[in-house]
N, C-alpha and C positions, 0 to 999 in steps of 0.2 A: 704857127711859129711862136706865138706868145706862150702857148702851152709848153712847148719844148724848152723855152728859156726858163719858164717858171719851174718846171720839173728839174732842170739842171741846177737852178738856184736852191731849190728845196733840198736836193741831194747833197749839194755842197755845204749847206747849212747843217744838215744832219750828220755829216761825216765826222766832225770833231766829237759830237755827242756819242756816236757809235764807237769811236776809237777810245773814248774815255771809259767806256764800260769795262769793268774788271771781271776777271773770272771769279766764280764763287770760291770762297776760301776752302782749302783742302782740310778735311777733318784730321786732327792729330791722331796718330795710331793709338789704339787702345793699349793700356798698360798690360804687360805680360809678366808671367811669373819668371823670376830670375833663376832659371834652372841651372844647376851645376851638373856637368856630365862626367866629371873626373873625381874619383874618390880621393886622389892626392890633393886636389884643390879644396875639397871639403875639409880634409884634415888640416890644411894650412889655415883656412878661415877659422876653424874651431880653435886653433892655437892663438890666433889674434883676438878673436871675440867670440867666446862660446855662446851658442844659441841652441834651441831645440832644432831637430832635424825631421824633415818629412822626406821619405824616399818613395818615389813612384816606381814600383816594380812592374815592368811591362815586357812584352815580347813583340817582335815585328809582325807576327801573325794574329795577334789578339784584337778582335773587332771591338770588344768592350773597352779595351785600353784606348783605342782611337776615339770612341764615343765619349769617354771621360775627358780626354784632352779637348774635344770640341765643345762639350756641353758644360762640364763642371769647372775645368781649369781656365775658363774664359770669363767667368763671372767677375765683374770689376771689384766688388767688395771682397770676394774670396781671394782674388789675386793680391789685392792690397794687404789683406790680413796675413797671407802667407809671406809676402815679401818683407813685412815689418817684423814678423815673429819667428820665422823659421829659415833655415837653409833648406832649400828645396832641391832634391837630387832626382834626376831621371836615370834609372838604371835598367839596362836591358838584361834581364835575368839569365838569358841564354848566352851571354858573353863568354868567349872561350879564352880570353887572355887571363893572365894572372893578376889578381887584385891584392895589393899590399895595404892592409888596414890594421892599425893598432899593433904593429909588430908581428902580424901573422899574415901568411900567404894563403890566398884562396884560389883554387884551381877549378877548371871546368870538370864537372862530375857527369860522365855520360849516362849513368844509370838514372839520373834525375833530369838529364838534358838541360842542366842549369849550372851556373857558376856557384861555387861553394859559399860565396859571400851572400848570395840570394837565399841559398838553402838555409844558412844559419839564421839570417834575419827573419825568414818566413817560417822558421821552426819546422822545416821539412814539408810544410803544407803548400805544395806548388800549384797555385791557381792564380789566374791573372784576370784583371789587374789586381794588385795588392798594394796597399799603402802601409808603410812602416813608419811609425812615429818613434823617435828616440829623444830622450831628455838631454840636457847639456852634458858634454863630455861622453856622449854616445851611450848613456845608461838606459836600461830598461827598454830594449826594442819591443814594440807592440805592433804586431801585424794586424791589419784590418783587411780581410779578403773581400773581393768583389767590387763591382761598379758602385760608386757612391755619387748620388745626385748632389747638387749644391746644398740642399737642406741637410742631407745626411753628413756631408763633409764638414759643414759649418759646425755641427755638434762636436765632432771629433777635434777639429781645429781649436775651437774655443775651450774644450775640456783640457787639452794639453797646453795650449798657448796662454790661457788665463790662469794656469796652475790649479784648476778645479780638481784635478786628480788628487791633490793633497788633502782636500776637504771632504770629498764624497765619492761614492762609487759611480761608475759610468751609468749604471741603470738608474740610479736616483737622479743624477744630473740630467740625463736625456729625457726622463719622464716629464720633467717640469720645464724643459727648455722650449722657448718660442723662437723659431728661426726668423732672422732679419734680412738675410741676403737673397733668398730665392723668391718664390712666388707667394710666400706667406703661409703656405700650407704646412702643417706640422710634419716633421720628418718621421718616416717609419723607422723604427729601431733597427739597427744593423747588428752585426755580430758584437757580443759584449766584449768590452775591454777587460783584459786580465793582466795583472801585474805579478 
């Protein structure tokens, strides 16, 4: 009987301590790229505060596009840099609606299986994923074809974002660049940037 009373007292004494135990804190969600999905919204933002533009040209069936979303566009340093320096646009290249951009209408082009807006920015080279960089006021669209790792994308982002394109060629810049955001491995050169 003494054991039963002692066990009851022990459980009674432990009850407030167990109730006071709090759940572990929930981790804050990771920062995400502030994607714009409307060209109209992009144009309004550019009127209010011009910035450089990054357009992620993708399709619903593109596996490498999904891989880039999962692997590249989730890197915290890359996300922060894009949000601070670019308007980031997600654009489904196969959209069939009419896009109104800079006083011009772009329609779906069946022969390309793509929207005319994508065709123009990608200069008719329809491969996915494709990243298009544009300077302030939508100048000098520069398409970068293919999947880009964090290290590869970092070079392009800093080349345009830090205005290095004004001082040196992309080849010269990328040859001497040391990545900071990825795993520290030098990035393999991607397609050259042409202006």
